[in-house]
C-alpha positions as CSV (number, residue, x, y, z in Angstrom):
1,M,12.2,-16.0,34.9
2,I,12.7,-14.0,32.1
3,T,16.2,-14.1,30.4
4,I,16.3,-11.7,27.2
5,R,19.7,-12.0,25.1
6,D,21.4,-9.6,22.5
7,L,17.5,-8.8,21.3
8,S,17.1,-6.7,18.3
9,M,14.0,-5.2,16.3
10,T,13.9,-3.0,13.2
11,Y,10.6,-1.5,12.1
12,R,10.6,-1.2,8.4
13,T,8.8,1.8,6.9
14,A,8.2,3.7,3.4
15,H,10.4,6.0,5.4
16,G,13.4,3.6,5.8
17,E,14.2,1.7,8.8
18,H,13.8,2.5,12.8
19,H,16.0,0.4,15.1
20,A,13.4,0.3,18.1
21,V,15.9,-2.4,20.2
22,R,19.7,-2.8,19.2
23,G,21.2,-5.7,21.3
24,V,19.2,-5.4,24.6
25,S,20.3,-8.3,27.0
26,L,18.7,-8.4,31.0
27,D,17.7,-11.1,33.6
28,I,14.5,-10.6,35.5
29,Q,14.3,-12.6,38.5
30,Q,11.5,-15.1,40.1
31,G,8.8,-12.5,41.6
32,A,11.0,-9.7,40.6
33,F,9.0,-6.0,39.9
34,Y,11.1,-5.1,37.0
35,T,10.6,-1.7,35.2
36,L,11.7,-0.5,31.8
37,L,11.5,3.5,31.5
38,G,12.1,5.8,29.3
39,P,11.0,8.5,27.1
40,S,8.5,7.9,23.9
41,G,10.1,5.9,21.2
42,C,13.4,4.7,23.2
43,G,12.4,0.9,22.5
44,K,10.6,-0.4,25.9
45,T,6.7,-1.4,24.8
46,T,8.4,-3.1,21.7
47,I,10.4,-5.1,24.8
48,L,7.7,-6.0,26.3
49,R,5.3,-7.1,22.9
50,C,8.6,-9.5,22.0
51,V,8.1,-10.8,25.4
52,A,4.8,-11.6,25.1
53,G,4.9,-12.8,21.6
54,L,2.9,-9.7,19.8
55,E,6.4,-8.7,17.6
56,R,8.5,-11.1,16.3
57,P,12.4,-10.1,17.1
58,D,15.0,-9.7,14.3
59,A,17.6,-10.9,16.3
60,G,18.6,-12.5,20.0
61,E,16.7,-15.0,22.2
62,I,14.1,-14.6,24.8
63,M,13.6,-17.0,27.7
64,I,10.8,-17.7,30.4
65,G,10.6,-19.8,33.1
66,G,13.3,-21.6,31.5
67,E,11.4,-22.2,28.4
68,L,12.8,-21.0,25.3
69,V,10.2,-19.1,23.4
70,F,11.9,-17.0,20.9
71,S,15.4,-17.6,19.5
72,A,16.1,-16.0,15.9
73,A,19.1,-18.2,15.7
74,R,17.4,-21.5,16.1
75,G,14.1,-20.7,14.3
76,I,12.0,-21.2,17.6
77,W,9.1,-19.2,18.0
78,V,6.0,-20.1,20.5
79,P,3.0,-18.4,20.0
80,P,1.7,-15.8,22.2
81,H,-1.2,-18.0,23.8
82,Q,1.3,-20.6,24.5
83,R,3.4,-18.8,27.0
84,N,1.5,-18.4,29.8
85,I,1.9,-14.7,30.6
86,G,-1.0,-12.3,31.6
87,M,-1.2,-8.6,29.8
88,V,-2.7,-5.5,30.5
89,F,-2.5,-3.0,27.8
90,Q,-2.5,0.1,28.4
91,S,-6.4,0.9,27.1
92,Y,-7.2,-1.8,29.2
93,A,-9.2,-3.4,26.0
94,I,-11.9,-4.1,28.2
95,W,-15.1,-5.7,26.0
96,P,-17.9,-3.2,26.3
97,H,-20.7,-5.8,25.7
98,M,-19.7,-8.3,28.3
99,T,-20.5,-8.0,32.2
100,V,-17.6,-8.1,34.8
101,F,-17.6,-11.4,35.2
102,E,-17.2,-12.6,31.1
103,N,-14.6,-10.3,30.9
104,V,-12.6,-11.9,33.4
105,A,-13.9,-15.8,32.4
106,F,-13.2,-14.9,29.0
107,P,-9.3,-16.3,29.3
108,L,-10.2,-19.2,31.2
109,R,-13.4,-20.2,28.6
110,H,-10.4,-20.5,25.8
111,K,-8.0,-21.7,27.6
112,R,-6.8,-25.5,26.8
113,P,-8.1,-27.8,28.7
114,R,-10.7,-25.8,29.3
115,P,-11.9,-25.5,32.9
116,T,-15.0,-26.8,34.1
117,R,-17.9,-24.0,35.0
118,A,-17.7,-24.3,38.3
119,E,-13.7,-24.2,38.3
120,I,-14.3,-20.8,36.2
121,R,-16.6,-19.6,38.8
122,E,-14.2,-19.8,41.8
123,R,-11.3,-18.6,39.6
124,V,-13.3,-15.4,38.4
125,R,-14.3,-14.9,42.1
126,R,-10.9,-15.3,43.6
127,A,-9.9,-12.5,41.0
128,L,-12.4,-9.9,41.6
129,L,-12.0,-10.3,45.3
130,L,-8.5,-9.7,44.9
131,V,-8.4,-6.6,43.3
132,H,-11.5,-5.0,45.2
133,L,-14.5,-5.6,42.2
134,D,-16.3,-8.7,44.0
135,G,-19.9,-8.2,44.1
136,L,-19.6,-6.1,40.7
137,E,-19.9,-9.4,38.7
138,D,-22.9,-8.6,36.8
139,R,-22.0,-5.0,36.0
140,P,-21.4,-3.9,32.4
141,A,-18.0,-3.2,31.5
142,P,-18.5,0.4,30.6
143,Y,-20.4,1.1,34.1
144,L,-17.3,0.6,35.6
145,S,-15.0,3.8,36.5
146,G,-11.5,4.3,35.1
147,G,-9.7,2.9,38.1
148,Q,-12.9,0.3,38.3
149,Q,-11.8,-0.7,34.8
150,Q,-8.2,-0.5,35.3
151,R,-8.7,-3.3,38.3
152,L,-10.7,-5.4,35.8
153,A,-8.0,-5.9,33.4
154,L,-5.9,-6.6,35.9
155,A,-8.3,-9.2,36.9
156,R,-8.0,-10.7,33.4
157,A,-4.3,-10.8,33.2
158,L,-4.2,-12.8,36.5
159,V,-7.5,-15.3,36.5
160,S,-5.3,-17.8,34.5
161,E,-2.6,-17.9,36.7
162,P,0.1,-16.9,35.1
163,R,3.8,-17.2,35.4
164,V,4.9,-13.8,34.2
165,L,2.4,-10.5,34.2
166,L,3.3,-8.1,31.6
167,L,2.1,-4.3,32.0
168,D,2.2,-1.8,29.2
169,E,1.5,1.6,30.8
170,P,-1.4,1.1,32.5
171,L,-1.9,4.0,34.8
172,S,-1.2,6.4,32.0
173,N,-5.2,7.0,31.5
174,L,-6.2,7.9,35.0
175,D,-5.9,11.1,37.0
176,A,-3.1,12.1,39.2
177,K,-4.5,11.0,42.1
178,L,-6.5,7.7,41.1
179,R,-2.7,6.7,39.5
180,E,-1.5,7.4,43.1
181,E,-3.6,4.7,44.3
182,M,-3.5,2.2,41.4
183,R,0.5,2.1,42.3
184,F,0.1,1.0,45.3
185,E,-2.7,-1.7,44.6
186,I,-0.9,-3.1,41.8
187,R,2.4,-3.4,43.9
188,Q,0.0,-5.4,47.1
189,V,-1.3,-7.4,44.5
190,V,1.8,-8.5,42.8
191,D,3.5,-8.5,46.0
192,R,0.5,-11.3,47.4
193,L,0.6,-13.4,44.6
194,G,4.5,-13.2,43.8
195,V,3.9,-13.1,40.3
196,T,7.0,-12.1,38.3
197,T,6.2,-8.6,36.6
198,L,8.0,-7.0,33.8
199,F,6.2,-3.3,33.6
200,V,7.0,-0.6,30.9
201,T,6.3,3.5,32.0
202,H,7.5,7.0,30.5
203,E,6.5,8.3,34.5
204,Q,9.9,8.0,36.7
205,I,7.6,8.6,39.9
206,E,6.1,4.9,39.0
207,A,9.4,3.3,38.2
208,L,11.0,4.8,41.5
209,T,8.1,4.1,43.5
210,M,6.9,0.5,42.2
211,S,10.5,-1.5,41.1
212,D,12.7,-3.8,42.8
213,V,14.9,-3.2,39.5
214,M,14.4,-0.6,36.6
215,A,16.2,-0.1,33.5
216,V,16.5,3.2,31.8
217,M,16.6,3.0,28.1
218,K,17.6,5.1,25.8
219,D,17.7,5.1,21.7
220,G,16.6,1.0,22.0
221,L,19.6,0.7,24.4
222,I,19.7,0.0,28.4
223,V,21.8,2.7,29.4
224,Q,21.4,2.1,33.3
225,E,19.9,-0.8,35.2
226,G,19.7,-1.1,39.2
227,A,17.6,-0.3,42.4
228,P,15.3,2.4,42.6
229,A,17.4,4.4,44.9
230,A,20.9,3.4,43.4
231,I,20.1,5.0,39.9
232,Y,18.4,8.4,41.8
233,T,21.2,8.7,43.7
234,Q,24.1,7.6,41.4
235,P,23.0,8.7,37.7
236,A,25.6,6.9,35.2
237,E,25.4,9.9,33.0
238,T,23.8,13.1,32.4
239,F,20.8,11.6,30.8
240,V,19.8,9.5,33.4
241,A,20.3,12.2,36.2
242,D,17.9,14.4,34.2
243,F,15.5,11.9,32.7
244,I,14.7,11.2,36.6
245,G,14.0,13.7,38.6
246,R,14.9,17.1,38.3
247,T,18.8,18.0,38.5
248,N,20.6,21.2,38.5
249,F,23.6,20.7,35.9
250,L,26.2,23.0,36.0
251,K,29.6,22.7,33.2
252,G,32.8,22.4,34.5
253,R,36.5,21.9,34.7
254,V,38.8,19.6,37.3
255,S,41.3,22.2,38.7
256,A,42.5,19.7,41.2
257,V,42.3,15.8,42.2
258,E,42.3,14.6,45.8
259,E,42.8,10.5,46.1
260,G,41.9,8.5,49.3
261,G,39.1,8.2,50.9
262,E,36.1,6.5,49.6
263,A,35.7,8.4,46.5
264,P,38.0,10.6,44.6
265,L,37.0,14.4,45.6
266,A,37.6,17.0,43.2
267,L,37.8,21.0,42.8
268,V,35.5,21.9,40.1
269,A,35.4,25.4,38.2
270,T,32.2,26.3,37.3
271,A,30.2,29.4,36.0
272,I,29.1,30.1,39.8
273,G,32.4,29.4,41.3
274,A,34.6,26.8,42.4
275,L,32.9,23.5,44.0
276,T,34.3,20.3,45.6
277,C,32.2,17.5,43.9
278,R,32.5,13.3,43.8
279,V,34.7,12.4,40.8
280,E,34.8,8.9,39.1
281,A,37.9,7.2,39.7
282,G,40.1,7.9,36.7
283,T,39.1,11.5,36.8
284,R,42.2,13.9,36.0
285,E,43.0,17.8,36.5
286,G,41.7,19.5,33.6
287,D,39.1,17.2,32.2
288,E,35.9,18.8,31.6
289,I,32.9,17.1,33.2
290,T,29.2,18.2,34.3
291,L,28.1,18.7,37.8
292,A,24.7,17.5,38.5
293,V,23.1,18.4,42.2
294,R,19.4,17.2,43.0
295,P,17.1,20.2,43.9
296,E,15.8,19.1,47.2
297,N,19.9,18.6,48.2
298,V,20.5,22.2,47.9
299,A,20.5,24.4,51.4
300,I,20.4,28.0,52.1
301,V,22.5,28.4,55.0
302,P,23.3,31.6,57.4
303,D,25.7,34.3,56.2
304,D,28.2,34.0,58.8
305,G,28.6,30.3,57.9
306,D,32.1,28.2,56.9
307,A,30.8,25.4,55.1
308,A,32.3,24.4,51.9
309,N,30.7,24.9,48.8
310,R,29.0,28.2,49.8
311,I,27.9,30.5,46.8
312,G,25.5,33.9,47.1
313,G,22.7,34.0,44.8
314,S,19.6,36.2,44.9
315,V,15.9,34.7,44.6
316,E,14.2,35.2,41.3
317,T,10.8,33.1,42.0
318,V,8.9,30.8,45.0
319,V,6.7,28.6,44.1
320,Y,4.4,27.0,46.5
321,V,3.3,23.8,45.7
322,G,1.7,22.4,48.8
323,N,4.5,20.3,50.6
324,L,7.5,22.5,49.3
325,L,8.2,25.7,47.9
326,D,9.6,25.3,44.4
327,C,12.3,28.0,44.3
328,V,15.3,29.2,41.6
329,V,18.0,31.2,42.8
330,A,20.0,34.0,40.4
331,I,23.8,33.2,40.4
332,G,25.1,35.4,37.9
333,D,23.8,33.9,34.4
334,E,23.1,30.4,35.9
335,R,19.9,29.8,37.4
336,I,19.4,27.2,40.4
337,R,16.8,25.2,41.5
338,L,15.8,24.0,44.9
339,Q,13.5,23.0,46.9
340,L,12.8,23.9,50.9
341,H,10.2,23.0,53.2
342,P,6.9,24.9,52.8
343,S,7.2,26.4,56.2
344,V,10.2,28.5,55.2
345,T,9.4,32.2,54.7
346,L,11.3,33.6,51.8
347,G,10.9,36.4,49.1
348,R,11.8,37.3,45.6
349,G,14.9,39.5,45.6
350,A,16.7,38.1,48.8
351,S,20.0,37.4,49.0
352,V,20.7,34.2,50.2
353,Q,23.9,31.8,50.6
354,L,23.3,28.3,49.2
355,H,25.4,25.3,50.4
356,F,26.0,22.5,48.0
357,P,26.8,19.4,50.2
358,I,29.9,17.3,48.9
359,E,28.5,14.4,49.1
360,H,25.4,15.0,47.0
361,C,27.4,16.8,44.0
362,L,28.0,14.4,41.4
363,A,30.3,14.9,38.2
364,M,29.8,12.8,35.3
365,R,32.0,13.0,32.2
366,R,29.2,11.6,30.0
């Protein structure tokens, strides 16, 4: 549904050039919920604005629904209002002088050919019903809550029945509880309509819980693309592992490699001791690597066990956060973070044995 090839965009200012997007290519399938995730300034919003036609790239091509809407080489440029897209901005862009009905009806009244009044009323009614704002048609937009304004912006984006929905960090202005609720509501609406969606966010939880496919961006490039679970459990490099979720990193050197099985294993010498972990094909003895393990995968085991990857340490901090205990264990000069069930009794200064399961220890060379 959306195809981008070799897209590049450079902003030129008095302070020089900034390469916002560097030759990005991606494909978004019909009906998919695709997320661009990354820190501020990585280029994700620039890509979204290029798809919308709000920015004109320097190079590359963009296709929407099989139609070429931009090609630098061929001189093709389709203006935003002819691309049949719906967009929700970070600020919602709700018109305060209009009622709920008038806000949603606005795109239809400027559509060509223009629908009849009866058609406009019916389509606005369906859009408001879809986002649970039915009955509020006559309410002035400023009298809506933050969550209602977000729903209003979504209804306005969908009322024209666009072939593509673009979401530019639409949840960033909501409080934590409402943000969680709206994640599920937006996904339900998108699934119900089957509309192809391109979503931009810097929040990892939003990307993990809402996406069919996500792409992690850094410095204008996509560094990894795939299903949320695959990216979380199999990060391609340390930047991805660090950006998506919390991760313990240990510098190490490969002292032995065991080939065979589903994936090669290696014994890695680290500052906390020798650990066996999964490694990439082609890893050799003497290679310097970074070992990554998620806090939720580190376990406390009995002192009398004989499991591999057992290392002793001392509990430094225990923080209760409701659904878990967020703990830090000191092992020499290193600090290992782990997450435990809140029912666990653990005191500061206690000596513990940590287990680093081999299947959850990932060695990376980048």
